N, C-alpha and C positions, 0 to 999 in steps of 0.2 A: 907815561901817557895815562891820564885819567879823564875819560870822556864818556858820557852816557851814550851807549850804542845798542842797537838791537835790530833784528831782522824779522820779516814775515815771509813765509814760504807757502805759496799755493801749490798744491799737488794735483796732478792729473789723475783722474780715476776712471777706469774702464770696467764695464761688466761684459763678460763673455756670454751671459745668459740673456735671452730675449725677454725674459720675465722681469728684468730689472733695467729698463731703459733710461730711467730718470737719474741724472747725475746728482741732483740735490738730495733725493732720497738715499742714493748710494753713499753720498758723503755723510749723511746723518747715521746711516748704518755703520759706517766705518768708525766714526768717533764714539759711537755708543759702546764699542768694544774696547775702549781705552781702560787699561788695567791700573790698579794701585792708586786710584784717586783718593786723596785724603778726605775730601768733602764732596761726594758725588752729586749732592743736590744743590751745590752752590750756584748762585746766579752770577751773571756778568752785569756789573753796575754801569749802565750807559749814561748816567746822570751828567757827566762832564764831557761827553763825546758829541762833537759836531763837525763832520767832515766837509761842511759847505761854506767855510770861511776861506777866502782867497788871500794869500800873502801880499797881493798887490793892493789890498785895502778895501775889499768889498765882499759881501756875501753873495752866494748864488742860490737859486731856488732848489729846494729839496727838503725832505722830511727826515730828520735824524732817526736812526733805527731805535724802536722801542717795542720789542716783542713781548708777548704775554709771558708770565712767569713759567708756564709749562713749556712753551716753545723756547724760551730763553735757556732752560736747562737742557733741552735737546741740542741747541745750537752751540753751547759753550761747555767746555771742560777746563776747570782750573787745575793746573798741574802742580805736583809737589815742588817743582823748581821755581814756582811763581810765574811760569809762562802760561800760555793759553793754547789749547787745541779747540778749533771751532770750524763752523761752516760759513764760508763767505761766498755769497752768490751760489755758484754751482761747483765749488771746490772745497775739499778739506784744507785747512790752513793751520800752520803752526807758527806762533810768535814766540821768539825767545824772551826770557825776562830781560830787564835792563842789565846790560853788561858794562864793564868798565874799561875793557881794552879789546883789541881785535883777536888776540889769542883766545880770550874767553868766548867771544862770539863763535869762533870755530867749534869749540867744545859744545856749546849749547845748541848750535845748529845740528851738530852730529847727534846729540841726545834726542833732538826732535825727530830726526830720521829714524832712529831706533824705536821711538815711541810709535810713530806711524807704521813702521814695519811690523811691530808687535800687534797693533790694532788690526792690520791686514791679515796676519796669520790667524788671529782669533776669529775674525769675521769669516774667513774661508773655512776654518775648522768647523764653525757652527753650521755652515751650509753643506758640509760633507765633501766639497770639491773646490778647486781653485777657480771660483766664479769671477773673482775681482782681481784687478791689477792696479797698482799705484805707481806713479812716476814722479820723480823730482826733476821736472824740466819746465819749459815755458811755452810749448806749442804742441798741438795735437796733430800737426801735419795737414790739417783740413782748413786752415785759415783762421784758427782761433788761438789766441795767445793768452796765457795767464801769468800772474805776476810773481815777482820776487822783489820785495821792497826793503830798502835799508833805511835806518832812522838814526839821525845824529842830532843831539841836543847842542845848541849853541846860544850865545847871548842874543837877546832881542835887539840890542843896540846896533848890530850889524845890519845895514840896509839890505833888503832882499835883492834889490837890483844889483848890488855889488856881488852878492853871493852868486847870482845867476850868471853874470858876465864872466866871473872867474871859472865857474864850473862847466860852462858849455864846452869849451875845447877840451877840458880834462875828461869829461864824460864821453865825448866823441872818440877820444883816443884810447881810453882805458880798456876797451875790450881786447886789445892785443895781448894782455896777460890774464884777463878774467872772462873771456868769452867761453861759453860752454860747447861751442861747435854745433853745426847744423847741416844736415843734408838737404839741399834744394833751397827754394825761395817761396815766400808766401806774401799775402796781402797786396797782390798786384805788382810786386817788385820784379826787377829784371831777373831772368833765369840765371841760375848758377848751380854748379854741381855740389859745392861744399863751401860754407862760409864760417866765419869765426864766431859770430854772435847769433843766439836764438831770438833775441828781441829786436835787433836792428831794423828788420823789415817793417815793424809795426809802429815806428815813430813817425809822426806826420807834422809836428809843429814844434816850436821852441819852448813855449811856456803855456801851461793850462792846468786847470784843476782836475780834468778828467784822468782816469786811470784805465778805462776800458774801451773808450772810443776816442778818436782824434788824439791819440796819446802824445804827450809832450816829452821832450828830452828832460826838461826841468818841470817837476810837478809843483804847483803853487798852493797845495793844501796848507792851511794855517791852523793846525790842531796840535798844540804843543804837548798835551798830556802833562802839563805843568803850569806854574803861574804864568798867565798870559802876558803880563807886563814885563817879566824877567827873561823868559826863554822863548825860542822858537825851535820847532823840530823840523829839520830838513828831511822831507819824505822823498826818498830817491827810488824811482821806478824804472830806471834805465838799465839796471844790471841784469845779468843772467843768474839763474840758480845753478851754482857750481856743485859738482861732486868732489872735485879736488880741494883738499884742505889748504894747499898752498895758494891756489887761485882765490879762495875765499879770504884768506889772511891778507893777501896783497890788495884785494878789492876794498876791504874794510879799512885796512891799515893805512893805505895811501890816502884814501878819502878823509880819514880821521886826522891825518897830518894837515891836510888842506884846511879842515875846519879849525884846527888849532892856530894855524897861521892867519886865517881870517879874523879869529877872535883876538889874537894878540897883535893885529895890525902889521903882520909881516909882509915884506915885499913879495908879490906874486906876479907871474908873467901876465902880460896884457896881449892876448892873442885873439884876433877877430877873424873867424872863418867866414868866408863869403856865404856859404849855405850849410850850416851845421847838420840839417836833416839829410841832405844829400851826402855830406861827408861821412856821417856815421854808417851809412849803407856802403859807401866806397871802402871805408876801413874794414868793414866786416867781410867784404868780398876779396880782399887782397891778402892771400896767405903768405906773401913775401914781406908784409907789413911795411912796404916802402912806397905805397901809392902817394901821388902828389895831391895835396889838398890846397886849393886856392884861398888866399887871404884877402881881406878888404883892401889892404894897401897895394895890391897887385902882385905881391910875392907869393911863394908857395912854401908849404911845409909838409911834414909827414907826421904820422901818429907817434913814431918813436921820438922825433924831434920835440913834439909837444910835451911828451912825458919827460924827456930829458930836461926841458926847461923848468918844469915843475919840480923835478928832483933836485936840480941845482939850486932852485930857490929854497927848498927845504934844507939842503946842506948849509946854505948861507944863514938861514934862520937859526938853526941849532948850533951854529959855530960859537955863539956867545950865550948859549943856554944849556942848562942841565938836560941830558938826554937819558930817558929811562931805558932799561934793557929791551923792552918791547918796541919802543920807537927805533932804537938802534937796529933791531932785527928787521923791522920793516924797511928801513933805509938801505940796509945791506942787501936784502933780497930784491928790493926795487932796482937797485943799481945792477946787480948781477943778472937779473932777468932781462933788463933792457940791453945789456951787453950781449947776452946770448941771442936775443931777438935780432939784433943787428948782424950778428955773425951767421946764425942759422936757426930760424924759429923751431925747426923740427928736432933740435937738440933738447927741447923742453918737454919731451913726452912723459917725463916722470913728474912734472910739476903742474903743467897747464892743461886744462881740460880739452880745449879745442885741438891741441896738438896730440894729446893722448888718444882721443877719439879718432882723429884722422889716421894715425898710425895703425890703430886696431882695424879700422875699416879697410885701409889700403892693403894691409896684409891679407885680409880675407879676400878682397877682390883679386889680388895677385894669385892666390891659391885656386880660386873658383873661376878665374878668367871671366869675370863679370864687370859691369860698368856701374857708375853712380846711379843710374836709373833703375837698376835691379831692385825689385821690392824687398829683397832680403837685406839690402843695404839700408833702406829706410827703417826696417825693423831693428837693425843693429843700432842705428841712431837712437831709437826709442829705448831699446833694452839697456843701453849704457846707463840710463837713468832709473832703471827698475829698483825699487827700494828693498826688494827681497835680497838679503845677503847671499843666498845661494844661487840666485838667478841674474842679478844685475851684472852687466859686463864691467862696470867700474869696479865692483867688489872683486871680480875675478882678477883684475889687474892688481888690486891691493893685496889679495891673498898670495899672489905669486911674486910679490915684491917688485912689481913693475911701475909702481907709482909711490910717491913720497907721502908719508903721513906726518903730521905735526903733533897730534894728540896721542895719548895712551888710552887703552881701553878703560883703565880705572878712572881717568879724568872724565871720560864720557859718561860712565856710570854715575860718578859723583854729580855731574851736571844734570843727570836725569832726576836725581833725588833731592838735591839741595839748591838753594837760590844763591846767586852771586853775593859776595860779602861786602862789596864796596858801593852798592847802590841801594835805593829804597826797596828793591825786590827782596832784600834780606828780611825786612820787616814783614812783608807779606808771607814769605816762606816760613818764618817763625810762628806766625799766627796759624798757618796750616799745620805746622808740626805740633804745637803745644795746645791749640784750642780748635781742633778740627770739627768737633760737634757744634761749636758756637759760631763758626763762620757761615754767615747767611749769604754773603756775596762779596765780590771783589772786582777791582779794575786796576788800571795802572796807577790811578790817583786816589784810590780809596780801599778801605777794608770795612765791610759791614758785619757786625757781630751781634748775635743774640745775647741780650743781657738779662734774660728772664722776663717773666710776666709780659710777653709779647712785645717787648721793646727792642728796637734795632738801633744800635749805636754806629754812627759812621765816623771812622777815623780818617781824616784827609791826609793825603800823601802828595801834596802839590809840589814839593821840592824834590827832584829826582836824586839829589846828592845827599839827602838825609834818609834816616831809616836804615843806615848801614850797620854792619856788625859792631864796629867800634862804638857807635853812638847808642845802640839799642840792646845789646846782648844782655845787659844787666836787667833790663825790663822783664825779660822772660825767664829769669832764674827762679826756679821752683814756682812758676806761675800756675794757678789752679782755676782762675775765673776771669771773666771779662771785666767785672767790677774792679778786680785787683789790678788788671792791666790799665784800665782807665785812670785809676787812682795814681799809679806810678807815672803815667804819662803826664798827669796834672802837676806832679812834683818835679818832673825832669826839665 
C-alpha cells in the first residue's frame, strides 16, 4: 500500500485560571513553547491554499487566510518531521506530514501527541503551576465540537459523486471500530447515557463544504495541495480523534483500501441508506452494534453487515493483485475485529477506544455505586483524552498493559525528528535539516529559501509522490548553500 495519507488533529485547551479566558490566546501560548524547532522564524506559505472551492464544481464566498508575517509566525510552527503545529480558529492543531501507509500515520500522530504534551509541560512550567489542560478529543461537553480530519490523495479522474455514494454507508458504519466513546449527547440529539462516537451528534447533512456548522458526513472541499488537474484530496471530517493506535490504524487503513479500490475501478458495494444522518446517530447509540438501518429498497441492514460487504469486496479485489504486508495486516485486523464485534463488542477493550473507555467507566461506577449522570463520570470521559502521559486515563491503560500498542517508542521518537521517506515530505525535512538558516517559509506544496541578497527562491512541490528519499537524497549530499541545491535541482 502506497498512498498519500495524513491527518489533522484539533486539540481542546482549557485554562484553570480566570486570567486566561481566551482559547485563541491560550492556543498561541501553547504552541509558542514548542521546542526543537529547526527554523523558529519560518513562515507558512499560504500561496496555494484556498479552502473555498467545492468538489461539486463551484466556488463559495470567503477570503483565503493571508496573515501578516508577524502573526503568521505566531500561528505556525514548522516541525522537524515536516509536519505543522498551528492555531486554527480557537484550537491548537497538529498536522502530520504526508505519510505513505496507515502504520506511518499512527506513528506520526503519536509523535504529534508527544509534541503537544511537551508544549503543555513547558507552558505550565513557565507559569509555575498547572494552569492549562489539553485534550485529544472532539467535544467540550457544552455543545461545541472540534475536528479530526483525515486526508487521502486520489486521482482526479474519479468522479466526486461516485466517491460520495460509495463512502456514505462506509462512514456511517465505520465508528463501530473507530469511535472514541462519549458520555451523554449534544447538539440537540436524543438523550443517551453512553455512545460510540464523539462526532455523530454533530452531523446534520450529507454533503457540504462546511466543517464547523451544518456539518456534512462527506466534506466537499476541493483543495488538493497538489496539481489540481491530476489529484483530488478527500478531506474526511466524520471521524473521531482516537487514542487507541489500533482504532487509528483500522480507521485509516480500511479507508485507504477503499480509496485504492475506487482508483483501480474495483467492484464496491452499492448500499443506499434511507437516511444516513439519522443512521450515523443510530449506529453511535447502539452498543450491541446490531441496530437495524433502513435501506432505500425497503430492506434493512446493520453496521456490521455494511462493513462485511466492504471487507468482502476488498478480499475479492486483492485476490488477483499483489498485497503488501501493511494491506494484509489491515485486512486481517478488519476481519478479526468484525468477527469479535459480532460475537461480543466488549471483548475489544484492548483494541477499540469506545470499548476501552466504557469498561474503565463501568468499573468505576460499579465501585462507587454511581450512575452515568454523575459528574465524575463526565470527568473520566474527558480525562481519558488528557495528553499528559502521567494524567491521561488512556495512558494509564497503556502503562498497565491493558491496551494494545502498534508502535515502539523509538518509532515515535524517529517520527518526531524525521520526515517520512516515501512522500514529498522527505524533501521538506531535508531542507530543514541541511539548510535551516536559509528556510524562509514552507507549505505542503512549496519550500521558500533565502538565497542571499534578499532573494527568496520558491521550490514547488506540487506532486506529492515526488521529493522522496529515493529521488532526492543525492541532492542533499554535502549540501552547503541554496544556490547549490537550486543548481542540482536544475540538473536532475
